C-alpha positions as CSV (number, residue, x, y, z in Angstrom):
1,M,0.1,-0.1,0.1
2,S,2.8,2.1,0.6
3,Q,4.4,1.7,-2.6
4,L,1.0,2.7,-4.6
5,V,0.9,6.1,-2.3
6,K,4.5,7.1,-3.1
7,K,3.8,6.3,-6.9
8,V,0.8,8.4,-7.0
9,V,2.5,11.4,-5.0
10,V,5.5,11.1,-7.4
11,I,2.9,11.1,-10.6
12,L,0.9,13.7,-8.9
13,S,4.0,16.0,-8.2
14,A,5.4,15.7,-11.7
15,S,2.1,16.5,-13.3
16,L,1.9,19.9,-11.1
17,P,4.1,22.2,-13.3
18,F,2.0,21.0,-16.5
19,I,-1.3,21.9,-14.7
20,A,0.2,25.3,-14.0
21,Y,1.9,25.9,-17.3
22,G,-1.6,24.8,-18.9
23,Q,-3.7,28.0,-17.5
24,S,-4.3,30.6,-19.5
25,P,-2.5,34.0,-19.0
26,V,-4.2,36.6,-17.1
27,P,-4.7,39.7,-19.7
28,V,-2.7,43.0,-18.7
29,R,-4.1,46.4,-18.4
30,E,-2.8,48.9,-21.0
31,T,-3.3,51.7,-18.9
32,L,-4.0,52.3,-15.1
33,P,-7.4,53.1,-13.5
34,E,-8.7,56.6,-13.6
35,S,-7.9,58.0,-9.9
36,P,-11.5,59.1,-8.0
37,V,-9.5,61.8,-6.8
38,K,-9.5,64.9,-9.1
39,S,-9.1,67.6,-6.6
40,F,-8.3,69.1,-3.2
41,N,-12.2,69.1,-2.5
42,D,-12.3,65.3,-3.2
43,V,-10.1,64.6,-0.6
44,L,-11.9,67.1,1.8
45,G,-15.0,65.0,0.8
46,F,-13.5,61.8,1.5
47,I,-12.6,62.9,5.0
48,D,-15.7,64.2,5.7
49,K,-17.3,60.8,4.8
50,A,-14.6,59.1,7.1
51,L,-15.5,61.5,10.1
52,G,-19.2,60.6,9.3
53,W,-18.6,57.0,9.6
54,L,-16.6,57.6,12.8
55,F,-19.3,59.7,14.1
56,T,-21.9,56.8,13.5
57,L,-19.8,54.2,15.0
58,L,-19.0,56.4,18.1
59,L,-22.8,56.4,18.6
60,V,-23.1,52.9,18.2
61,Y,-20.3,52.0,20.7
62,A,-22.1,54.8,23.3
63,T,-25.6,52.5,22.9
64,F,-23.5,49.5,23.7
65,M,-22.1,51.2,26.4
66,V,-25.4,52.4,27.9
67,L,-27.0,49.1,27.7
68,S,-23.8,47.5,29.3
69,A,-24.0,50.0,32.2
70,A,-27.5,49.2,32.5
71,Y,-27.0,45.5,32.5
72,L,-24.7,46.2,35.4
73,Y,-26.8,48.3,37.3
74,L,-29.6,45.2,36.9
75,T,-26.9,42.7,38.2
76,S,-25.3,44.6,40.7
77,E,-27.5,43.3,43.6
78,G,-26.3,46.2,45.9
79,D,-22.5,46.0,45.2
80,E,-21.1,49.3,45.8
81,K,-18.4,48.5,43.2
82,K,-20.5,47.7,40.3
83,V,-23.1,50.3,40.7
84,Q,-20.2,52.7,40.7
85,D,-18.8,51.3,37.4
86,A,-22.2,51.2,35.8
87,H,-22.5,54.8,37.0
88,N,-19.1,55.7,35.4
89,K,-20.0,53.8,32.1
90,L,-23.1,56.1,31.5
91,L,-20.9,59.2,32.7
92,Y,-18.3,58.1,30.0
93,A,-20.8,57.3,27.6
94,A,-22.5,60.4,27.8
95,V,-19.5,62.7,27.6
96,G,-18.4,60.8,24.6
97,V,-21.6,61.6,22.8
98,A,-21.3,65.1,24.0
99,V,-18.2,65.9,22.9
100,A,-18.8,64.2,19.6
101,F,-21.8,66.2,19.2
102,L,-20.1,69.6,19.9
103,A,-17.3,68.8,17.7
104,R,-20.0,68.3,14.8
105,G,-21.6,71.6,15.9
106,V,-18.1,73.4,15.8
107,V,-17.3,72.2,12.5
108,S,-21.2,73.3,11.0
109,F,-20.8,76.8,13.1
110,V,-17.2,77.6,11.4
111,Q,-18.7,76.7,7.7
112,N,-21.5,78.5,8.1
113,F,-19.6,81.5,9.7
114,L,-16.9,81.4,7.0
115,G,-19.6,81.0,4.3
116,V,-18.2,77.6,3.1
117,N,-20.2,74.6,2.1
């Protein structure tokens, strides 16, 4: 049985280069694809979209923090340390959301003040 396995392995190993060379080559592009960035405003638009996604992710994270704090409150069973941890989580989530909204508001305020869209 061992001899048969060795022969099959040798035959398959010897045929692998033929399989690789038998594949059709991938066509090469003659030109590079066109860049989506044409001006500085495109870069600013990309940064604005990325910051919008980060803002959304922050709000989702804050929601999970609030739910986690609520779970901690419910399961604390009067333990002062768990209650304090839950209180801190709620405080951190509220401060994070407030800072995020203030950051968005300051950007909008400055844009309106300067007349920039």
